[in-house]
Structure formats: C-alpha cells, structure tokens
C-alpha positions as CSV (number, residue, x, y, z in Angstrom):
1,M,-132.9,26.1,91.6
2,P,-134.3,22.8,90.1
3,P,-131.8,20.0,89.4
4,Y,-130.6,19.7,85.9
5,R,-130.7,16.2,84.4
6,E,-130.3,14.9,80.9
7,H,-129.9,11.3,79.6
8,C,-128.1,11.0,76.3
9,S,-127.3,8.3,73.8
10,P,-124.3,8.7,71.6
11,A,-123.7,7.4,68.2
12,G,-107.7,10.1,68.9
13,R,-105.3,11.2,70.2
14,Q,-104.1,10.4,73.8
15,R,-103.2,13.4,76.0
16,N,-101.7,13.5,79.5
17,T,-103.0,16.8,80.6
18,P,-104.1,18.6,83.8
19,T,-107.7,18.0,82.8
20,L,-107.2,14.3,82.3
21,R,-105.1,13.9,85.5
22,W,-107.9,15.7,87.4
23,L,-110.6,13.4,85.9
24,R,-108.5,10.3,86.7
25,S,-108.2,11.4,90.3
26,V,-111.9,11.2,90.8
27,E,-113.3,7.8,92.1
28,Y,-115.1,5.5,89.8
29,A,-116.2,1.9,89.8
30,G,-116.8,-0.7,87.2
31,R,-117.9,0.6,83.8
32,S,-119.4,3.8,85.1
33,A,-117.5,7.1,85.3
34,L,-118.8,9.2,88.2
35,V,-117.6,12.7,89.1
36,V,-119.2,14.5,92.0
37,V,-117.7,17.9,92.8
38,P,-118.9,21.0,94.6
39,V,-119.9,23.9,92.4
40,L,-118.1,27.2,93.1
41,P,-120.1,29.7,95.1
42,G,-122.2,31.9,92.8
43,Q,-121.6,29.7,89.7
44,E,-124.8,27.6,89.7
45,D,-126.6,29.8,87.1
46,A,-123.6,30.0,84.8
47,L,-123.3,26.2,85.1
48,V,-127.0,25.8,84.1
49,E,-126.4,28.0,81.1
50,T,-123.4,25.9,80.1
51,L,-125.3,22.6,80.5
52,D,-128.5,23.8,78.7
53,P,-127.2,23.3,75.1
54,I,-126.0,19.8,76.1
55,G,-129.5,19.0,77.2
56,R,-131.1,20.3,74.0
57,D,-128.9,18.3,71.7
58,P,-126.9,15.6,73.6
59,A,-125.5,13.9,70.5
60,S,-124.0,16.9,68.6
61,N,-123.9,20.0,70.7
62,A,-120.7,22.1,70.5
63,I,-119.8,21.7,74.2
64,L,-119.9,17.9,75.0
65,P,-120.9,16.1,71.7
66,F,-121.8,12.7,73.3
67,G,-122.5,11.3,69.8
68,K,-118.8,11.4,69.0
69,M,-117.9,9.3,72.0
70,A,-118.3,5.7,70.7
71,R,-117.6,4.1,74.2
72,L,-120.5,6.0,75.9
73,H,-123.9,4.4,76.4
74,F,-125.5,7.3,78.4
75,C,-124.5,10.3,80.4
76,S,-126.3,12.2,83.2
77,P,-124.9,15.6,84.1
78,V,-126.9,16.7,87.2
79,I,-126.8,19.7,89.4
80,I,-127.7,18.7,93.0
81,P,-129.0,21.9,94.6
82,Y,-127.7,23.1,97.9
83,N,-129.8,22.2,101.0
84,K,-129.9,22.9,104.7
85,W,-127.3,20.3,105.4
86,D,-124.8,21.4,102.8
87,P,-124.6,25.0,101.5
88,R,-122.8,24.0,98.3
89,S,-124.5,22.8,95.1
90,L,-122.9,19.7,93.6
91,L,-122.3,18.7,90.0
92,M,-122.7,15.0,89.4
93,F,-121.5,13.7,86.0
94,E,-122.1,10.0,85.4
95,G,-121.4,8.1,82.2
96,D,-121.9,4.4,81.5
97,V,-119.2,3.2,79.1
98,D,-117.8,0.2,77.2
99,G,-114.3,-0.8,78.1
100,P,-112.0,0.8,80.7
101,V,-113.2,4.1,82.2
102,A,-109.7,5.5,81.8
103,D,-110.0,5.0,78.0
104,F,-113.4,6.8,78.0
105,L,-111.8,9.7,80.0
106,K,-109.0,10.0,77.3
107,D,-111.7,10.1,74.6
108,L,-113.7,12.7,76.5
109,V,-110.7,15.0,76.8
110,D,-109.6,14.4,73.2
111,V,-113.1,14.9,71.7
112,A,-114.3,17.7,74.0
113,G,-111.5,19.0,76.1
114,D,-112.7,22.6,75.8
115,G,-116.2,21.5,76.7
116,V,-114.9,19.7,79.8
117,D,-113.2,22.9,80.7
118,A,-116.4,24.9,80.0
119,V,-118.4,22.6,82.3
120,F,-116.0,21.9,85.2
121,R,-114.5,25.4,85.4
122,H,-117.5,26.1,87.6
123,C,-116.4,23.5,90.1
124,E,-114.0,23.5,93.0
125,G,-110.5,22.2,92.3
126,F,-110.7,21.9,88.5
127,P,-107.5,23.0,86.7
128,S,-109.2,24.6,83.7
129,G,-107.8,26.2,80.7
130,A,-107.0,25.1,77.2
131,A,-103.5,26.5,77.5
132,D,-102.9,24.1,80.4
133,R,-104.0,21.2,78.2
134,L,-101.6,22.1,75.4
135,Q,-98.5,22.2,77.7
C-alpha cells in the first residue's frame, strides 16, 4: 500500500473530552503537533478511504476542514506502511501551527471532533465516539 500524504493550507468552544485528552497525551514539540500511532490491524484500507476526501479538498472537506482552523499553516496526514521490521502500519498526523499546540488541539476538536473520530478510530488506543465527547 503506498503512503498517503497531503499538504494543506487553511484559510469556539473549549471542550475537555476523551478525544482532547488523548490528543494532549501525544508528544509534541515547539509549534508542531505530531501524532504517530499504530493503525489497527486490517484498518489500513478503511483509513485510506477516510483520508481520501481530505486530500481532494483539504480546506473545506466534511471530515477535517483545515480551512476553518485559523491557527494551522499546513498539515500532513501520512500512512506509513508496514515493513519487515514492524508489522503495523502507522498514521502520522503533523500540523504546523501559530500559538500553543494545546490551543490548536482544542480548535481541532471543536471544529472537527467527529472528523477526528473518523480518522483516529482506525488507530490503537483512540477513545472514539461522539457520545464520549458529549459527556
């Protein structure tokens, strides 16, 4: 399976949710948010299908509309295919942002919480579900 990569240029309410807590638990440095997580076994094709509309229209797709995220400069969701050293594929999601990364993550969940669920539900350890976000 070839890696998926798309660079995008973009044009609230604050929630403390399982989704946001999970995103905050991932390591990041400086003004770049970087999430690298294993894709669940057998979910690679479904993840590619989920990411495809984002690649076709990064600014205003219905999943992760990056154009609505004012702090975001660019974003690169990438599937790193499995190899002989690691049997798992990985999803790498990187975004370069203005201001604190924590503020960007709040915006991401507020603007596209269901889209975050749609993408990361294919990954290990993600507490997906819109119902969880509303509790």
